[in-house]
BAVEXSE-900424 format. One record per residue: residue number from 0; x, y, z of N, C-alpha, C, O, CB in turn; residue in three letters. Coordinates in steps of 0.02 Angstrom, whole numbers, m for minus. Glycine has a CB too. Layout:
BEGIN
+-------+--------+--------+--------+--------+---------+--------+--------+--------+--------+--------+--------+--------+--------+---------+--------+------+
! volum !  neast ! nnorth !    nup ! caeast ! canorth !   caup !  ceast ! cnorth !    cup !  oeast ! onorth !    oup ! cbeast ! cbnorth !   cbup ! fise !
+-------+--------+--------+--------+--------+---------+--------+--------+--------+--------+--------+--------+--------+--------+---------+--------+------+
!   NUM !      X !      Y !      Z !      X !       Y !      Z !      X !      Y !      Z !      X !      Y !      Z !      X !       Y !      Z !  ALA !
...
+-------+--------+--------+--------+--------+---------+--------+--------+--------+--------+--------+--------+--------+--------+---------+--------+------+
//
This chain:
BEGIN
+-------+--------+--------+--------+--------+---------+--------+--------+--------+--------+--------+--------+--------+--------+---------+--------+------+
! volum !  neast ! nnorth !    nup ! caeast ! canorth !   caup !  ceast ! cnorth !    cup !  oeast ! onorth !    oup ! cbeast ! cbnorth !   cbup ! fise !
+-------+--------+--------+--------+--------+---------+--------+--------+--------+--------+--------+--------+--------+--------+---------+--------+------+
!     0 !   6651 !   9039 !   7039 !   6690 !    9058 !   7096 !   6668 !   9128 !   7118 !   6662 !   9174 !   7078 !   6766 !    9056 !   7080 !  MET !
!     1 !   6654 !   9134 !   7182 !   6635 !    9199 !   7210 !   6698 !   9237 !   7227 !   6751 !   9208 !   7242 !   6589 !    9190 !   7273 !  LYS !
!     2 !   6693 !   9304 !   7226 !   6750 !    9344 !   7246 !   6726 !   9409 !   7277 !   6668 !   9428 !   7272 !   6796 !    9358 !   7186 !  ASN !
!     3 !   6773 !   9443 !   7310 !   6759 !    9506 !   7345 !   6791 !   9565 !   7310 !   6800 !   9618 !   7341 !   6782 !    9502 !   7418 !  ARG !
!     4 !   6809 !   9558 !   7248 !   6846 !    9611 !   7213 !   6808 !   9677 !   7213 !   6837 !   9729 !   7228 !   6861 !    9589 !   7142 !  ILE !
!     5 !   6744 !   9676 !   7196 !   6705 !    9737 !   7192 !   6704 !   9774 !   7259 !   6713 !   9835 !   7262 !   6634 !    9723 !   7170 !  LYS !
!     6 !   6693 !   9737 !   7313 !   6691 !    9767 !   7380 !   6759 !   9795 !   7399 !   6764 !   9851 !   7424 !   6668 !    9715 !   7433 !  VAL !
!     7 !   6812 !   9756 !   7388 !   6879 !    9778 !   7405 !   6899 !   9839 !   7364 !   6931 !   9885 !   7390 !   6930 !    9721 !   7393 !  LEU !
!     8 !   6880 !   9840 !   7302 !   6895 !    9896 !   7258 !   6859 !   9959 !   7283 !   6888 !  10013 !   7286 !   6875 !    9881 !   7185 !  ARG !
!     9 !   6795 !   9952 !   7300 !   6756 !   10008 !   7324 !   6783 !  10036 !   7391 !   6784 !  10096 !   7401 !   6682 !    9987 !   7332 !  ALA !
!    10 !   6805 !   9991 !   7434 !   6833 !   10013 !   7499 !   6894 !  10057 !   7489 !   6910 !  10099 !   7531 !   6851 !    9952 !   7541 !  GLU !
!    11 !   6929 !  10047 !   7434 !   6990 !   10085 !   7420 !   6978 !  10141 !   7369 !   7025 !  10173 !   7345 !   7044 !   10039 !   7394 !  ARG !
!    12 !   6915 !  10154 !   7354 !   6896 !   10207 !   7307 !   6931 !  10200 !   7240 !   6955 !  10250 !   7211 !   6911 !   10275 !   7337 !  ASN !
!    13 !   6935 !  10139 !   7215 !   6966 !   10126 !   7150 !   6911 !  10113 !   7098 !   6861 !  10081 !   7113 !   7014 !   10066 !   7154 !  LEU !
!    14 !   6920 !  10139 !   7039 !   6875 !   10122 !   6984 !   6899 !  10056 !   6953 !   6954 !  10033 !   6967 !   6872 !   10179 !   6930 !  THR !
!    15 !   6857 !  10027 !   6911 !   6878 !    9967 !   6876 !   6939 !   9982 !   6833 !   6985 !   9941 !   6828 !   6821 !    9939 !   6832 !  GLN !
!    16 !   6940 !  10041 !   6803 !   6997 !   10061 !   6762 !   7061 !  10068 !   6803 !   7115 !  10048 !   6781 !   6982 !   10128 !   6726 !  ALA !
!    17 !   7055 !  10097 !   6864 !   7113 !   10103 !   6908 !   7143 !  10035 !   6924 !   7203 !  10024 !   6919 !   7094 !   10139 !   6973 !  ASP !
!    18 !   7099 !   9989 !   6943 !   7122 !    9922 !   6961 !   7151 !   9886 !   6900 !   7201 !   9851 !   6906 !   7064 !    9881 !   6990 !  LEU !
!    19 !   7122 !   9896 !   6843 !   7147 !    9865 !   6781 !   7219 !   9887 !   6768 !   7261 !   9847 !   6749 !   7102 !    9882 !   6721 !  ALA !
!    20 !   7232 !   9952 !   6776 !   7300 !    9977 !   6766 !   7348 !   9946 !   6816 !   7404 !   9926 !   6798 !   7301 !   10054 !   6772 !  VAL !
!    21 !   7327 !   9941 !   6878 !   7370 !    9912 !   6931 !   7386 !   9839 !   6916 !   7440 !   9815 !   6934 !   7336 !    9918 !   6999 !  MET !
!    22 !   7340 !   9804 !   6883 !   7348 !    9733 !   6869 !   7373 !   9719 !   6798 !   7382 !   9662 !   6779 !   7283 !    9697 !   6880 !  LEU !
!    23 !   7383 !   9772 !   6760 !   7405 !    9765 !   6690 !   7356 !   9722 !   6650 !   7377 !   9675 !   6615 !   7476 !    9736 !   6686 !  ASP !
!    24 !   7293 !   9738 !   6656 !   7240 !    9702 !   6621 !   7189 !   9753 !   6596 !   7201 !   9813 !   6602 !   7206 !    9647 !   6666 !  THR !
!    25 !   7133 !   9731 !   6570 !   7083 !    9777 !   6544 !   7027 !   9789 !   6595 !   7016 !   9748 !   6640 !   7054 !    9751 !   6479 !  SER !
!    26 !   6992 !   9845 !   6586 !   6934 !    9859 !   6629 !   6881 !   9806 !   6618 !   6844 !   9788 !   6664 !   6906 !    9929 !   6614 !  ARG !
!    27 !   6876 !   9781 !   6556 !   6827 !    9728 !   6540 !   6842 !   9665 !   6580 !   6796 !   9630 !   6601 !   6827 !    9713 !   6466 !  GLN !
!    28 !   6906 !   9649 !   6589 !   6924 !    9591 !   6629 !   6903 !   9600 !   6701 !   6877 !   9553 !   6732 !   7000 !    9578 !   6625 !  THR !
!    29 !   6913 !   9659 !   6729 !   6892 !    9674 !   6798 !   6817 !   9666 !   6804 !   6792 !   9636 !   6851 !   6914 !    9745 !   6819 !  ILE !
!    30 !   6780 !   9694 !   6756 !   6707 !    9687 !   6756 !   6686 !   9614 !   6754 !   6642 !   9593 !   6791 !   6676 !    9726 !   6697 !  ASN !
!    31 !   6718 !   9575 !   6711 !   6701 !    9504 !   6705 !   6716 !   9466 !   6769 !   6679 !   9421 !   6788 !   6739 !    9473 !   6645 !  ALA !
!    32 !   6771 !   9484 !   6802 !   6788 !    9453 !   6867 !   6735 !   9469 !   6919 !   6711 !   9426 !   6955 !   6858 !    9476 !   6891 !  LEU !
!    33 !   6717 !   9534 !   6923 !   6669 !    9556 !   6974 !   6600 !   9526 !   6964 !   6564 !   9514 !   7013 !   6664 !    9631 !   6974 !  GLU !
!    34 !   6581 !   9514 !   6903 !   6514 !    9487 !   6889 !   6513 !   9411 !   6886 !   6461 !   9380 !   6874 !   6487 !    9515 !   6823 !  THR !
!    35 !   6571 !   9380 !   6897 !   6574 !    9307 !   6898 !   6574 !   9274 !   6830 !   6564 !   9213 !   6826 !   6518 !    9281 !   6938 !  GLY !
!    36 !   6585 !   9312 !   6778 !   6585 !    9284 !   6710 !   6653 !   9255 !   6692 !   6660 !   9221 !   6641 !   6565 !    9337 !   6660 !  LYS !
!    37 !   6703 !   9269 !   6732 !   6771 !    9249 !   6717 !   6807 !   9232 !   6782 !   6802 !   9270 !   6831 !   6809 !    9304 !   6678 !  TYR !
!    38 !   6842 !   9177 !   6784 !   6885 !    9159 !   6840 !   6957 !   9177 !   6821 !   6978 !   9162 !   6765 !   6878 !    9083 !   6860 !  ASP !
!    39 !   6994 !   9207 !   6866 !   7061 !    9230 !   6848 !   7110 !   9172 !   6841 !   7101 !   9118 !   6870 !   7087 !    9279 !   6901 !  PRO !
!    40 !   7161 !   9185 !   6801 !   7217 !    9138 !   6799 !   7252 !   9141 !   6866 !   7242 !   9188 !   6904 !   7266 !    9154 !   6740 !  SER !
!    41 !   7292 !   9091 !   6881 !   7328 !    9092 !   6945 !   7375 !   9152 !   6951 !   7376 !   9184 !   7004 !   7368 !    9027 !   6952 !  LEU !
!    42 !   7413 !   9170 !   6899 !   7455 !    9230 !   6905 !   7414 !   9294 !   6919 !   7435 !   9336 !   6958 !   7496 !    9240 !   6842 !  PRO !
!    43 !   7356 !   9300 !   6886 !   7314 !    9359 !   6898 !   7286 !   9358 !   6969 !   7282 !   9410 !   7002 !   7256 !    9361 !   6847 !  LEU !
!    44 !   7266 !   9300 !   6993 !   7241 !    9295 !   7062 !   7294 !   9316 !   7112 !   7279 !   9350 !   7161 !   7218 !    9223 !   7077 !  ALA !
!    45 !   7357 !   9297 !   7100 !   7412 !    9319 !   7144 !   7422 !   9394 !   7141 !   7434 !   9426 !   7192 !   7477 !    9283 !   7126 !  PHE !
!    46 !   7417 !   9424 !   7081 !   7423 !    9496 !   7074 !   7368 !   9532 !   7112 !   7380 !   9582 !   7147 !   7422 !    9517 !   7000 !  LYS !
!    47 !   7307 !   9507 !   7106 !   7250 !    9537 !   7141 !   7261 !   9534 !   7217 !   7250 !   9583 !   7252 !   7183 !    9501 !   7122 !  ILE !
!    48 !   7282 !   9476 !   7241 !   7295 !    9468 !   7313 !   7349 !   9517 !   7336 !   7343 !   9547 !   7390 !   7317 !    9396 !   7328 !  ALA !
!    49 !   7401 !   9526 !   7296 !   7455 !    9572 !   7314 !   7430 !   9644 !   7316 !   7448 !   9681 !   7362 !   7513 !    9565 !   7265 !  LYS !
!    50 !   7390 !   9665 !   7268 !   7364 !    9733 !   7266 !   7323 !   9748 !   7329 !   7328 !   9803 !   7357 !   7320 !    9744 !   7203 !  VAL !
!    51 !   7284 !   9699 !   7352 !   7241 !    9710 !   7410 !   7274 !   9688 !   7476 !   7244 !   9693 !   7529 !   7176 !    9673 !   7401 !  PHE !
!    52 !   7336 !   9663 !   7472 !   7373 !    9640 !   7531 !   7333 !   9587 !   7570 !   7330 !   9589 !   7632 !   7389 !    9699 !   7577 !  SER !
!    53 !   7303 !   9541 !   7533 !   7265 !    9486 !   7563 !   7287 !   9420 !   7531 !   7321 !   9420 !   7480 !   7188 !    9497 !   7553 !  LEU !
!    54 !   7267 !   9366 !   7562 !   7281 !    9301 !   7532 !   7228 !   9288 !   7478 !   7174 !   9318 !   7478 !   7280 !    9244 !   7585 !  SER !
!    55 !   7244 !   9244 !   7432 !   7197 !    9226 !   7379 !   7132 !   9201 !   7410 !   7077 !   9216 !   7386 !   7227 !    9172 !   7332 !  ILE !
!    56 !   7138 !   9162 !   7463 !   7079 !    9133 !   7496 !   7035 !   9186 !   7528 !   6975 !   9175 !   7536 !   7101 !    9083 !   7549 !  GLU !
!    57 !   7064 !   9243 !   7545 !   7024 !    9298 !   7574 !   6984 !   9335 !   7520 !   6937 !   9371 !   7536 !   7070 !    9348 !   7610 !  ASP !
!    58 !   7001 !   9326 !   7457 !   6968 !    9360 !   7402 !   6922 !   9315 !   7364 !   6867 !   9335 !   7345 !   7019 !    9390 !   7356 !  ILE !
!    59 !   6943 !   9253 !   7352 !   6906 !    9206 !   7311 !   6880 !   9148 !   7352 !   6915 !   9121 !   7395 !   6949 !    9181 !   7254 !  PHE !
!    60 !   6816 !   9129 !   7339 !   6786 !    9072 !   7373 !   6757 !   9026 !   7319 !   6717 !   9047 !   7278 !   6731 !    9094 !   7425 !  GLN !
!    61 !   6778 !   8964 !   7321 !   6752 !    8915 !   7273 !   6681 !   8897 !   7291 !   6665 !   8886 !   7349 !   6796 !    8851 !   7271 !  TYR !
!    62 !   6638 !   8893 !   7241 !   6570 !    8870 !   7252 !   6554 !   8818 !   7199 !   6571 !   8826 !   7141 !   6518 !    8928 !   7250 !  GLU !
!    63 !   6520 !   8766 !   7221 !   6504 !    8711 !   7175 !   6441 !   8726 !   7135 !   6421 !   8686 !   7093 !   6494 !    8646 !   7212 !  GLU !
+-------+--------+--------+--------+--------+---------+--------+--------+--------+--------+--------+--------+--------+--------+---------+--------+------+
//
C-alpha cells in the first residue's frame, strides 16, 4: 500500500519521533509505514488521518 505520510509529515515540519508521539506509537513504526514495510491497522490509519485532517483515502492508496 502506498502512502503520503512522509510528504505530509515534512510539510508540517514534523520528525518521525514527533509523529510517533502524536500517534502513541514508535518512531520505528512511522519509519516502517513510510518505507512501505508495514501497513497500518485500521485504528492507526484513522489516527493518522485525524492528525493530518485528511481522509484515509487521501493518505493511503492501495496498489496490487
